[in-house]
C-alpha positions in Angstrom: -102.5 -59.4 56.2 -99.9 -59.1 58.9 -97.9 -55.9 59.1 -94.6 -57.8 58.8 -95.8 -59.3 55.5 -96.7 -55.9 54.1 -93.4 -54.5 55.1 -91.5 -57.4 53.5 -93.5 -56.9 50.3 -92.8 -53.2 50.2 -89.1 -53.9 50.9 -89.0 -56.3 48.0 -90.5 -53.7 45.7 -88.0 -51.0 46.8 -85.0 -53.3 46.6 -86.1 -54.4 43.1 -86.5 -50.8 42.0 -83.0 -50.0 43.4 -81.5 -52.9 41.6 -83.0 -52.0 38.2 -81.9 -48.4 38.7 -78.3 -49.6 39.5 -78.3 -51.7 36.4 -79.5 -48.8 34.2 -76.9 -46.4 35.8 -74.1 -48.9 35.2 -75.1 -49.2 31.5 -75.0 -45.5 31.1 -71.6 -45.3 32.7 -70.3 -48.1 30.5 -71.4 -46.2 27.4 -69.7 -43.1 28.6 -66.5 -45.1 29.4 -66.5 -46.5 25.9 -67.0 -43.1 24.4 -64.1 -41.7 26.4 -61.9 -44.7 25.8 -62.3 -44.6 22.0 -63.0 -40.9 21.4 -61.9 -40.7 17.8 -63.1 -44.0 16.7 -66.5 -44.1 18.4 -68.9 -43.1 15.6 -72.7 -42.5 15.9 -73.5 -45.9 14.5 -71.2 -47.6 17.0 -72.8 -45.6 19.8 -76.2 -46.8 18.6 -75.1 -50.4 18.6 -73.5 -50.0 22.0 -76.7 -48.6 23.3 -78.7 -51.4 21.8 -76.5 -54.0 23.5 -76.8 -52.2 26.8 -80.6 -52.0 26.4 -80.8 -55.8 25.8 -78.6 -56.3 28.9 -80.9 -54.1 31.0 -84.0 -56.0 29.8 -82.5 -59.4 30.5 -81.2 -58.5 34.0 -84.4 -56.5 34.9 -87.0 -59.1 34.0 -86.7 -61.1 37.3 -86.9 -57.8 39.3 -90.1 -56.8 37.3 -91.6 -60.2 38.1 -90.8 -59.7 41.8 -92.4 -56.2 41.7 -95.5 -57.5 39.9 -95.9 -60.4 42.3 -95.5 -58.2 45.4 -98.1 -55.7 44.0 -100.5 -58.6 43.3 -100.1 -60.0 46.7 -100.6 -56.6 48.4 -103.8 -56.0 46.4 -105.0 -59.6 46.9 -104.5 -59.5 50.6 -106.1 -56.0 50.8 -109.3 -57.3 49.2 -109.4 -60.3 51.6 -109.2 -58.1 54.6 -112.3 -56.0 53.6 
């Protein structure tokens, strides 16, 4: 495999990991914002439901990035076996 293809695949993996991390960070910040915005009214049960909604949002947004990571890792491994 050419060196440029390998660099592109590694870049796709790193960008995908950064995107998933940014989505997770945004969800944590959003829960903290809700907690500070409604301090007296935000019960433990509401915090649980807000966390569940954020988890679903993270999963839905992250699935394409996980597919990109899995595909890039497969291609890296596949091309490595062919070069031997």
